[in-house]
C-alpha positions as CSV (number, residue, x, y, z in Angstrom):
1,X,0.2,0.2,-0.3
2,X,1.4,3.4,-1.5
3,X,2.0,6.9,1.6
4,X,-1.4,8.0,-0.2
5,X,-3.7,5.0,0.7
6,X,-2.2,4.4,4.2
7,X,-3.0,7.7,4.9
8,X,-7.1,7.9,3.9
9,X,-7.1,4.6,5.3
10,X,-5.6,6.0,8.7
11,X,-7.3,9.5,8.3
12,X,-10.9,7.1,7.4
13,X,-10.6,5.0,10.6
14,X,-9.5,7.6,12.8
15,X,-12.8,9.4,12.5
16,X,-14.6,5.7,13.0
17,X,-13.4,5.3,16.1
18,X,-13.5,9.4,17.3
19,X,-9.3,8.6,17.7
20,X,-7.3,11.9,17.1
21,X,-3.5,10.8,16.4
22,X,-0.8,13.6,17.4
23,X,2.8,13.8,16.2
24,X,6.0,15.2,16.9
25,X,7.9,17.5,15.1
26,X,10.2,15.2,15.3
27,X,8.5,12.2,13.2
28,X,8.7,11.3,9.7
29,X,7.4,14.0,7.9
30,X,4.6,11.0,6.1
31,X,3.7,10.6,10.3
32,X,3.4,14.3,10.6
33,X,1.5,14.8,7.4
34,X,-1.4,12.6,8.8
35,X,-2.2,13.4,12.2
36,X,-4.3,15.6,13.5
37,X,-2.1,17.6,15.4
38,X,1.8,18.4,15.3
39,X,3.4,20.1,18.4
40,X,6.7,20.0,20.8
41,X,5.7,18.3,23.9
42,X,3.6,21.4,25.5
43,X,1.9,22.1,22.6
44,X,0.8,18.2,22.4
45,X,0.1,17.6,26.2
46,X,-1.9,21.1,25.5
47,X,-4.0,19.7,22.5
48,X,-4.8,15.7,25.0
49,X,-5.7,18.0,27.7
50,X,-8.9,19.4,26.0
51,X,-9.6,16.8,22.9
52,X,-12.9,15.3,22.8
53,X,-11.8,12.4,21.2
54,X,-12.2,9.2,22.9
55,X,-9.1,7.6,21.9
56,X,-5.2,8.9,21.5
57,X,-2.8,7.9,19.0
58,X,0.6,9.4,20.0
59,X,3.2,9.2,17.5
60,X,5.7,10.2,19.4
61,X,8.2,8.7,22.3
62,X,6.5,6.9,25.7
63,X,7.1,9.2,28.2
64,X,4.4,11.4,25.6
65,X,1.7,8.4,25.4
66,X,2.1,8.5,29.7
67,X,1.4,12.5,30.0
68,X,-1.6,11.9,27.6
69,X,-2.9,9.1,29.5
70,X,-1.4,11.1,32.8
71,X,-4.6,14.0,32.0
72,X,-6.9,11.8,30.1
73,X,-7.1,8.7,32.6
74,X,-10.5,7.8,30.8
75,X,-8.9,7.5,27.6
76,X,-7.7,4.8,25.3
77,X,-3.9,6.4,24.9
78,X,-2.5,4.1,21.7
79,X,1.6,4.7,21.2
80,X,2.4,2.6,17.4
81,X,5.3,1.4,19.0
82,X,6.0,0.9,22.8
83,X,9.7,0.3,22.0
84,X,9.5,4.2,21.1
85,X,11.2,5.4,24.8
86,X,13.8,8.7,24.7
87,X,17.3,8.4,25.5
88,X,16.6,11.5,28.2
89,X,14.0,9.8,29.7
90,X,16.5,6.9,30.4
91,X,18.9,9.0,31.8
92,X,16.8,9.6,34.6
93,X,15.3,6.6,36.9
94,X,12.4,6.9,38.8
95,X,13.8,5.5,41.8
96,X,16.8,7.3,41.5
97,X,15.6,10.5,41.3
98,X,13.5,9.7,43.6
99,X,16.2,9.2,46.1
100,X,18.2,12.4,44.8
101,X,15.7,14.0,45.5
102,X,15.1,12.7,49.2
103,X,19.0,14.1,49.7
104,X,17.8,17.4,49.1
105,X,14.5,17.9,51.1
106,X,14.9,21.9,51.6
107,X,14.9,21.7,46.9
108,X,11.9,22.3,45.3
109,X,12.0,20.1,42.1
110,X,11.0,21.2,38.5
111,X,11.6,18.0,36.2
112,X,11.3,18.4,32.2
113,X,8.5,17.0,30.4
114,X,11.3,14.3,28.6
115,X,10.9,11.9,31.9
116,X,8.7,8.7,33.0
117,X,5.7,9.0,35.1
118,X,7.8,8.3,38.1
119,X,10.1,10.7,37.6
120,X,7.2,13.5,37.7
121,X,5.6,11.3,40.6
122,X,8.2,13.5,43.1
123,X,8.8,16.7,41.2
124,X,7.0,20.2,42.3
125,X,6.6,21.5,38.6
126,X,7.0,19.9,35.1
127,X,8.4,22.2,32.4
128,X,8.9,22.0,28.7
129,X,11.8,23.9,26.7
130,X,9.1,26.2,26.0
131,X,8.1,27.5,29.1
132,X,11.7,26.5,30.9
133,X,12.9,29.5,31.7
134,X,9.4,31.3,32.5
135,X,8.6,28.9,35.4
136,X,11.8,28.8,36.8
137,X,11.6,32.4,37.2
138,X,8.4,32.1,38.6
139,X,10.5,30.5,41.6
140,X,12.0,32.9,44.4
141,X,15.4,33.5,43.9
142,X,16.3,32.2,47.1
143,X,14.1,29.3,47.1
144,X,16.5,26.1,46.1
145,X,15.7,24.2,42.7
146,X,16.3,21.0,41.7
147,X,16.6,20.4,37.7
148,X,16.1,16.8,36.0
149,X,17.1,15.6,34.0
150,X,18.6,17.1,31.3
151,X,22.2,18.8,32.1
152,X,22.6,20.7,28.8
153,X,19.1,22.6,29.8
154,X,20.0,23.0,33.2
155,X,23.4,24.7,32.6
156,X,21.6,26.9,29.9
157,X,19.1,28.2,32.3
158,X,21.4,28.5,34.9
159,X,23.1,30.4,33.0
160,X,20.6,32.6,31.6
161,X,18.6,32.9,34.8
162,X,21.1,33.6,36.9
163,X,20.5,30.9,39.6
164,X,22.7,28.1,40.8
165,X,19.8,24.9,40.2
166,X,21.4,21.9,41.3
167,X,21.5,19.2,38.1
168,X,20.8,16.1,37.4
169,X,23.4,14.2,35.2
170,X,21.2,13.0,32.0
171,X,21.2,14.2,27.9
172,X,19.6,13.4,25.2
173,X,21.4,11.6,22.6
174,X,20.7,13.5,19.2
175,X,21.6,17.3,21.0
176,X,24.6,15.9,23.3
177,X,26.2,15.4,19.7
178,X,25.8,18.2,18.0
179,X,29.8,19.8,17.3
180,X,31.0,23.3,16.9
181,X,33.1,21.8,14.0
182,X,30.4,21.0,12.0
183,X,28.1,24.4,12.7
184,X,30.9,26.3,11.5
185,X,31.8,24.1,8.2
186,X,28.3,24.8,7.1
187,X,28.6,28.9,8.1
188,X,31.5,28.8,5.5
189,X,29.6,27.5,2.6
190,X,26.5,29.6,4.2
191,X,28.2,32.4,6.2
192,X,24.6,34.5,6.0
193,X,22.3,31.7,7.4
194,X,21.5,32.4,11.2
195,X,22.1,29.3,13.6
196,X,19.1,28.1,15.2
197,X,20.1,25.5,18.4
198,X,17.5,23.5,21.1
199,X,18.8,24.7,24.7
200,X,19.2,20.7,25.0
201,X,22.5,21.4,23.0
202,X,25.7,21.3,24.5
203,X,27.3,24.9,26.1
204,X,29.2,25.7,23.1
205,X,26.8,25.0,20.7
206,X,24.6,27.4,22.2
207,X,27.5,29.9,22.6
208,X,27.8,30.4,18.7
209,X,24.0,30.2,18.0
210,X,21.9,32.9,16.3
211,X,18.5,31.5,18.1
212,X,18.3,29.3,20.9
213,X,14.7,28.2,21.7
214,X,12.2,25.3,22.0
215,X,11.4,23.1,18.5
216,X,8.2,25.0,18.5
217,X,10.2,29.2,18.6
218,X,12.9,27.5,16.0
219,X,10.3,27.4,14.0
220,X,7.9,30.4,14.8
221,X,11.1,32.3,13.8
222,X,12.4,30.6,10.8
223,X,9.4,31.2,9.4
224,X,8.3,34.6,10.1
225,X,12.0,36.1,10.1
226,X,12.8,37.9,6.9
227,X,16.0,35.5,6.7
228,X,16.5,33.3,4.4
229,X,18.6,30.7,5.2
230,X,19.2,28.8,8.8
231,X,21.3,26.1,10.2
232,X,19.2,23.7,12.1
233,X,21.0,22.0,15.2
234,X,18.0,20.1,16.8
235,X,16.3,17.0,15.6
236,X,15.9,16.8,11.5
237,X,12.3,15.6,11.5
238,X,11.6,19.8,12.4
239,X,13.0,20.6,8.9
240,X,9.6,19.0,7.4
241,X,7.1,21.8,9.2
242,X,9.6,24.4,8.7
243,X,10.2,23.4,5.2
244,X,6.5,23.2,4.7
245,X,5.8,26.2,6.3
246,X,8.1,28.4,4.4
247,X,9.3,26.7,0.5
248,X,10.8,30.0,-0.8
249,X,13.8,29.2,2.5
250,X,16.6,27.2,2.7
251,X,17.3,25.1,6.1
252,X,20.5,23.3,6.9
253,X,20.5,20.3,9.4
254,X,23.4,20.3,11.3
255,X,25.1,17.0,10.3
256,X,26.6,13.8,12.1
257,X,29.8,14.2,13.9
258,X,32.0,12.0,12.6
259,X,34.0,9.1,14.6
260,X,36.8,7.7,12.9
261,X,35.5,6.3,9.9
262,X,32.0,5.9,11.0
263,X,29.0,8.4,11.2
264,X,26.7,8.6,13.6
265,X,22.9,9.9,12.4
266,X,23.4,11.8,15.4
267,X,20.5,14.4,14.1
268,X,17.8,11.6,14.3
269,X,16.1,10.4,17.0
270,X,16.2,6.8,16.8
271,X,13.0,6.5,18.7
272,X,11.2,8.7,16.7
273,X,11.6,7.3,14.1
274,X,9.9,4.3,14.8
275,X,6.7,5.3,14.4
276,X,5.3,4.3,10.9
277,X,2.3,5.2,9.0
278,X,2.1,1.0,8.9
279,X,1.9,0.6,12.9
280,X,-0.2,4.1,13.3
281,X,-2.6,2.3,11.0
282,X,-1.9,-1.2,13.2
283,X,-2.6,0.4,16.5
284,X,-5.6,1.9,15.6
285,X,-7.1,-1.2,13.9
286,X,-6.1,-3.4,17.1
287,X,-6.5,-0.2,19.7
288,X,-3.3,-1.8,20.7
289,X,-0.4,-1.0,22.5
290,X,-1.9,0.8,24.9
291,X,-0.1,2.5,27.7
292,X,-1.4,2.5,31.1
293,X,0.2,4.4,34.4
294,X,-1.1,2.8,37.5
295,X,-3.4,5.2,39.1
296,X,-0.9,6.2,42.4
297,X,1.5,7.2,40.2
298,X,-0.6,8.8,38.0
299,X,-2.1,11.4,40.5
300,X,1.1,12.2,41.9
301,X,2.0,12.8,38.3
302,X,-0.9,14.7,37.3
303,X,-0.3,17.8,39.9
304,X,3.1,18.6,38.3
305,X,1.9,18.7,34.7
306,X,-1.1,20.6,36.0
307,X,0.7,23.0,37.9
308,X,3.5,23.3,34.2
309,X,-0.4,23.9,32.3
310,X,-1.4,26.3,34.6
311,X,1.6,28.8,34.6
312,X,1.9,28.2,31.1
313,X,-1.4,29.7,30.7
314,X,-1.6,32.6,32.9
315,X,1.9,33.5,30.8
316,X,0.0,33.0,27.4
317,X,2.6,30.4,26.6
């Protein structure tokens, strides 16, 4: 079955079953094109919270599906591939993080949304890269804070807010591997191009960037800017939407690092790429694999997510 036929069949089945398909910007273009809504982590959580659908298909990674279930316990939440994990979430096991939090009882806990339900359950407020700075700054300046799990985003937030948050030592396998050298090579080839970078990148990469921001922010800037060329240091799936919204502009993904004679496919998330049209169709047909969160964990994890959505709404994010 070709791509268009698969997409038509998926859309028909979604309509019949009152299902909504949510896709992250880091999935492949054909998956994004079949979705009802495409967005970053904050936008997907906001959509899940307000959907009237009976079934949510999360074409993303597992923690995103967990977030949907935490927000919508009465709905059936499906994930096209249960192996679609997240290296950042995996770098922060819930039980280990809980011990870390317990050892610092005078700290409030801010957790990135890229975490498991167990990690969220010991968190005071969840953040995304779209709202992290504003939420960090909403705490009193003398309040001691823990930030986990992304050390790069945490370091960036410490630098931009003047805080000294205690950071968990985790990272995203995609953003961790972007290099200044590759960006500078692209700048030689495209000297007028603006460098866009996600704050999960290492500090030296962020220092050479013209714009640092969430996936949604980078997209908005690229589309709305008068600039016509961009070097993009984040997962390459976002280029599909960038090119779609600004077909007259040029976007250059930062290439993979080279280790010896082997090239790492580090500008693509191996987990996001597990989503496919065939798997979306199958999970709609079978209403499986289904994602569930134990009620005790769900209730604890719900509070920091709701607090994030509340603060985001107050700030107009």
